[in-house]
N, C-alpha and C positions, 0 to 999 in steps of 0.2 A: 553534557546533555543527557538527560534521561528521557526515553521515549516509552509511552504507554499506549499500546494498541488495544482497542476494544471494539465491540459491535458484532463480533462473530456469533454464530449460533447454528441451529438446524433449520433448514428451509427446504421446501419442495422445489423440484426442478421447475424452472420458469419464474421463480420468485426473485425477490430482491433483498439485499442487505446493504447497509452503509457502515463501513468501517471508519473508525476515527483513530488518529495517532496524535496524542497530546504530548508536547514537549515540556519539560520542566528543567529547572536549574539555570537555564539560559535561553535566550530567544533563538529561534531557528528562522527568523524572518529573512535572513540573508543566505540561507542554506538551501541547496538543492535537496529534494526529498524523493524517496522511492518506496514502492511496495514490492515485496517479493513473496513467494509462497513455496511451501515444501510439503509434498504429499508423502505418505509412508513409503519407504523404499526408493524414493526418488531424490534427485538432487534439488537444491533450492533453485528456483527459476524466477526470472524477472517478470513483473506484472505491469507496472506503470511507474513513471517518474515525472517530476514537475520541477521547473526552475524556481528560483527564489521569489519571483514576482508573479508566477503563474502564467507567464506569457508563452512558455514552451512546455509542451507535454510529450511524452513518449509512451507508447503502449506495445505490449507484446501482441503479435498477430492473433494469438488465441483469444484475446479479450477485446480487441478493437471493435467498436460499435456497441459493446455491451457494458464496459466499465468506464467510469469517468473519475479521474483524479482531480482534486481541487485543494485549495488551501485558504485558510483565514489567518493571516499573519497577526491580526489583532488578538486572536485567541490562541496563537501559537500552536495551531492544529492543522493537520492534513487529513483529507478524507479520501475514501475510495467508495464510490457508489457502484454497486454491482447489480446489474439487471440481467434478466434472462439467464439466470444461473443454471449451470449444467452439473451433473454428477462429477464430471472431470474437473470442476473448479474446487472440489473438496480438498482442503489442505490447511495447514497452519499458515496464516498470513503474517508477515513481518513488515514493519515499517523501518526505514533507515534514513539517516541524515548524513549529508556530506559536508566537508569543510569548505566546499566550493559552491558557487551560486547556481551552477547548472545541475540538472538531474542527469542520470545515466542509466543504461541498462546493465551496466557492469557492477557486480556485487562489490568488487574491490574498490570502487569509486567512493564507497560510503565508509564513514568512520564510526558511526554510532548506530546501534541496532536496538529495537524494542524486543519484548519478550515473546511476542506472537499471540495471535488470537485464532481459535479454531473455527473454520467454516466447514459445515457438512451439508451437502446437497443430496437429498434423497430423490430417487427416480420414481 
């Protein structure tokens, strides 16, 4: 599986961005998917995860109520809608796919990782 994250950019605080993670080489319609982020000098942290059919989602406390993870299995794509962005959301955002149908907040759960897309939120 190859994962390609896109949609990052520069936005003012309070603004919105929508990240996409497109999978290629094989379908991820049966795979749990997740988003993680890493800011300079910090460890990679969990953002959101979704089960294979979208029925179950998990969010980090820091993004609950502001971010929404979703998926379109027909397009082999997972999305992260980010609203009410804050400067502390600035990071490189990575998508990941698991060989299992559930999502997880654990990085070790995932087997495939995309290359990341930069999100910068100015104050």
